[in-house]
N, CA, C and O of each residue as an XYZ file, in Angstrom:
336
protein
N     -61.636      3.045    101.843
C     -60.976      4.825    102.266
C     -58.469      4.622    101.853
O     -57.438      5.043    102.376
N     -58.820      3.844    100.802
C     -58.016      4.089     99.543
C     -57.624      4.610     99.033
O     -56.412      4.797     99.138
N     -58.228      5.097     98.293
C     -58.508      5.806     97.452
C     -58.448      7.423     98.006
O     -58.762      8.274     97.174
N     -58.143      7.785     99.081
C     -58.377      9.353     99.700
C     -56.663      8.941    100.231
O     -56.045      7.888    100.388
N     -56.328     10.500    100.400
C     -54.658     10.602    101.391
C     -54.818     10.761    102.813
O     -55.666     11.420    103.415
N     -53.882     10.063    103.252
C     -54.202     10.672    104.862
C     -55.010     11.999    105.243
O     -56.216     12.210    105.377
N     -54.527     12.347    105.296
C     -54.866     14.317    105.129
C     -56.708     13.600    104.576
O     -57.409     13.494    105.583
N     -57.223     13.298    103.683
C     -58.354     13.565    103.181
C     -59.503     12.733    104.046
O     -60.706     12.945    103.893
N     -58.875     11.589    105.135
C     -58.734     10.253    105.129
C     -59.548     11.118    106.640
O     -60.628     10.885    107.183
N     -58.347     12.277    106.989
C     -58.436     12.959    108.404
C     -60.043     13.778    108.901
O     -60.796     13.910    109.866
N     -59.820     14.296    106.982
C     -61.374     15.333    107.284
C     -62.251     14.441    107.049
O     -63.155     15.039    106.466
N     -62.593     13.105    107.179
C     -64.186     11.931    106.845
C     -63.694     11.837    107.724
O     -64.309     12.731    108.305
N     -62.955     11.449    108.513
C     -63.196     10.676    110.688
C     -63.624     11.952    110.722
O     -64.224     12.221    109.681
N     -63.572     12.817    111.451
C     -63.395     14.193    112.045
C     -64.968     14.538    111.323
O     -65.992     14.423    111.996
N     -64.996     14.934    109.996
C     -67.127     14.838    109.690
C     -67.702     13.210    110.410
O     -68.820     13.358    110.904
N     -67.513     12.698    110.460
C     -68.661     11.460    111.525
C     -68.521     11.977    112.513
O     -69.388     12.526    113.192
N     -67.105     11.840    112.782
C     -67.615     12.377    114.541
C     -68.346     13.350    115.205
O     -68.799     13.378    116.350
N     -68.382     14.143    114.290
C     -69.166     15.894    115.241
C     -70.426     15.648    114.195
O     -71.281     16.263    114.832
N     -71.229     15.089    112.836
C     -72.124     14.948    112.784
C     -73.114     14.966    113.259
O     -74.053     15.238    112.511
N     -73.458     14.654    114.915
C     -74.278     15.512    115.415
C     -74.049     17.249    115.413
O     -74.586     18.309    115.091
N     -73.530     16.997    115.674
C     -72.574     18.592    116.789
C     -73.180     19.432    115.053
O     -74.062     20.290    115.105
N     -72.608     19.051    113.792
C     -73.120     19.995    113.057
C     -74.788     19.804    112.702
O     -75.308     20.839    112.286
N     -75.750     18.541    112.820
C     -76.537     18.201    112.892
C     -77.296     19.563    113.745
O     -77.961     20.326    113.044
N     -77.187     19.868    115.309
C     -77.075     20.628    115.848
C     -77.594     21.957    115.560
O     -78.747     22.334    115.352
N     -76.451     22.604    115.595
C     -76.198     23.869    114.542
C     -77.010     23.800    113.049
O     -77.538     24.911    113.091
N     -77.407     23.270    111.886
C     -77.795     23.309    110.805
C     -78.884     23.767    111.630
O     -79.222     24.930    111.409
N     -79.704     22.969    112.786
C     -81.036     23.676    113.174
C     -81.463     24.560    114.054
O     -82.655     24.375    114.301
N     -80.964     25.512    114.678
C     -81.016     26.412    115.032
C     -80.424     27.424    113.436
O     -80.220     28.585    113.790
N     -80.205     27.276    112.268
C     -80.702     27.933    111.784
C     -81.186     27.697    110.524
O     -80.965     28.163    109.406
N     -82.226     26.476    111.198
C     -84.020     26.436    110.045
C     -84.198     27.248    111.329
O     -84.511     28.382    110.966
N     -84.126     27.173    113.091
C     -85.488     27.753    113.852
C     -85.165     29.342    113.581
O     -85.801     30.176    114.225
N     -84.339     29.690    112.785
C     -84.053     30.771    112.240
C     -84.837     31.232    111.013
O     -85.860     31.917    111.038
N     -84.340     30.858    110.163
C     -85.075     30.978    109.313
C     -86.407     30.666    109.227
O     -87.078     31.648    108.910
N     -87.179     29.430    109.430
C     -88.454     28.559    109.831
C     -89.535     30.178    110.901
O     -90.733     30.074    111.167
N     -88.511     31.667    111.353
C     -88.947     32.099    112.015
C     -89.093     33.210    110.942
O     -90.010     34.031    110.939
N     -88.398     33.166    110.312
C     -88.306     35.257    108.913
C     -89.207     34.546    107.676
O     -89.509     35.373    106.815
N     -89.759     33.007    107.379
C     -90.004     32.295    106.692
C     -91.253     33.653    106.483
O     -91.632     34.263    107.483
N     -91.964     34.107    104.659
C     -92.931     33.856    104.603
C     -94.182     33.653    103.794
O     -95.358     33.946    104.010
N     -93.619     33.111    102.882
C     -94.158     31.379    101.865
C     -94.189     30.151    102.597
O     -93.231     29.691    103.219
N     -95.639     29.493    102.474
C     -95.838     28.085    102.607
C     -94.811     27.200    101.312
O     -94.998     26.055    100.901
N     -94.198     27.751    101.073
C     -92.861     26.957    100.481
C     -91.812     26.531    100.766
O     -91.331     25.405    100.631
N     -91.349     27.626    101.258
C     -89.987     27.909    101.874
C     -90.717     27.567    103.485
O     -89.614     27.195    103.886
N     -91.391     27.425    104.417
C     -92.483     26.652    105.340
C     -91.395     25.632    105.516
O     -90.302     25.512    106.070
N     -92.666     24.614    104.393
C     -92.513     23.642    103.956
C     -91.485     22.740    103.452
O     -91.622     21.540    103.213
N     -90.168     23.641    103.283
C     -89.407     22.391    103.522
C     -88.414     23.513    104.737
O     -88.847     22.821    105.659
N     -88.008     23.994    105.074
C     -88.359     24.056    106.401
C     -88.539     23.602    107.082
O     -87.827     23.830    108.060
N     -89.639     22.540    107.228
C     -89.636     21.188    108.044
C     -89.638     20.539    107.560
O     -90.328     19.601    107.960
N     -88.891     20.358    106.229
C     -88.531     18.797    106.277
C     -87.048     18.512    106.263
O     -86.289     17.546    106.349
N     -86.976     20.729    106.010
C     -84.552     20.021    106.729
C     -85.153     19.516    108.502
O     -85.046     18.448    109.104
N     -85.755     20.778    108.873
C     -85.779     19.720    110.171
C     -85.579     18.197    110.767
O     -84.573     17.545    111.044
N     -87.327     17.861    110.855
C     -86.560     16.595    110.480
C     -85.295     15.790    110.083
O     -84.668     15.026    110.817
N     -85.076     16.048    108.996
C     -84.436     15.168    109.234
C     -82.540     15.406    109.966
O     -81.563     14.727    110.282
N     -82.903     16.538    109.916
C     -81.238     17.401    111.170
C     -81.410     16.634    111.771
O     -80.549     15.774    111.954
N     -83.042     16.585    112.563
C     -83.729     15.882    114.530
C     -82.741     15.331    114.380
O     -81.665     15.694    114.855
N     -83.051     13.703    113.236
C     -83.014     12.642    112.677
C     -81.307     11.882    113.170
O     -80.967     10.899    113.828
N     -80.549     13.036    112.387
C     -78.837     13.096    112.869
C     -78.189     13.625    114.053
O     -77.111     13.362    114.586
N     -79.208     14.516    114.353
C     -78.855     15.007    115.656
C     -78.712     13.660    117.181
O     -78.057     13.568    118.219
N     -79.796     12.822    116.430
C     -79.572     12.295    117.558
C     -81.001     11.424    118.500
O     -81.005     10.684    119.483
N     -82.366     12.112    117.379
C     -83.132     12.060    119.068
C     -84.962     11.293    117.913
O     -85.569     11.432    116.851
N     -84.966     10.568    119.162
C     -86.171      9.316    118.143
C     -86.833      9.563    117.003
O     -86.678     10.765    116.785
N     -87.622      8.982    115.982
C     -87.974      9.427    115.707
C     -89.138      9.318    115.787
O     -89.738      9.462    114.722
N     -89.979      9.024    117.040
C     -91.224      9.703    116.876
C     -90.763     11.058    117.315
O     -90.796     11.948    116.466
N     -90.418     11.288    118.289
C     -90.523     12.531    118.882
C     -90.223     13.318    117.978
O     -90.910     14.340    117.967
N     -89.104     13.200    116.854
C     -88.984     14.541    115.814
C     -89.983     14.362    114.792
O     -90.180     15.266    113.981
N     -90.615     13.317    114.752
C     -91.747     13.225    113.886
C     -93.132     14.144    114.215
O     -93.859     14.516    113.294
N     -93.379     14.426    115.446
C     -94.485     14.732    116.136
C     -94.635     16.699    116.358
O     -95.458     17.601    116.199
N     -92.488     16.367    117.052
C     -92.469     17.900    116.346
C     -92.725     18.323    114.852
O     -93.276     19.422    114.787
N     -92.487     17.782    113.730
C     -92.554     18.078    112.907
C     -94.671     17.968    112.636
O     -95.546     18.620    112.066
N     -94.590     17.094    113.223
C     -96.163     17.474    112.763
C     -96.964     18.996    112.961
O     -97.599     19.638    112.124
N     -96.641     19.343    114.579
C     -97.219     19.273    114.873
C     -97.021     21.546    114.754
O     -97.755     22.490    115.047
N     -95.606     21.388    114.162
C     -94.966     22.332    113.322
C     -95.024     23.823    114.322
O     -95.301     25.011    114.153
N     -94.606     22.984    115.362
C     -95.027     24.045    117.070
C     -93.217     24.794    116.634
O     -92.322     23.949    116.681
N     -92.771     26.258    116.249
C     -91.219     26.698    116.407
C     -90.589     26.656    117.366
O     -89.378     26.454    117.458
N     -92.028     27.010    118.916
C     -91.535     27.246    120.251
C     -90.729     25.795    120.455
O     -89.608     25.515    120.032
N     -91.646     24.953    121.238
C     -91.589     23.217    121.163
C     -89.594     22.831    119.853
O     -88.646     22.179    120.290
N     -89.624     23.350    118.709
C     -88.232     23.018    117.995
C     -86.821     23.828    118.204
O     -85.669     23.725    117.785
N     -87.704     24.872    119.269
C     -86.220     25.463    119.556
C     -85.778     25.069    120.946
O     -84.627     25.310    121.311
N     -86.547     24.544    121.639
C     -86.127     24.048    122.590
C     -85.765     22.998    122.998
O     -85.219     22.623    124.036
N     -86.255     22.322    121.717
C     -85.627     20.984    121.471
C     -83.809     20.971    121.148
O     -83.011     20.156    121.612
N     -83.422     22.425    119.988
C     -82.132     22.325    120.157
C     -81.978     22.972    121.569
O     -81.513     22.158    122.368
N     -82.124     23.675    121.879
C     -81.427     24.075    123.307
C     -81.555     23.405    124.310
O     -81.334     23.807    125.452
N     -81.854     22.520    124.058
C     -81.784     21.677    124.614
C     -79.831     19.988    124.300
O     -78.945     19.392    124.913
N     -80.547     20.222    122.699
C     -79.182     19.524    122.710
C     -78.014     19.806    122.730
O     -77.169     18.912    122.778
N     -77.487     21.850    122.680
C     -76.683     21.938    122.520
C     -76.159     21.771    124.643
O     -74.982     21.842    124.996
């Protein structure tokens, strides 16, 4: 991190310290996006985002994959509320 100023280094450090919190916030946004999605393309893209954000938030890969495979929006919403 020698190419960054101390201010930039602090920003980068805080980003990685709060990475799981950011992923949980993005998951909450995806839940609302999926709820109102009308096209299959938007729904597919939303569920792809769900998987990557669940992994970033610290959910076990097997559990994240089962939620995505089932495409159960209620289970996803419960998972997000448990994580917060």
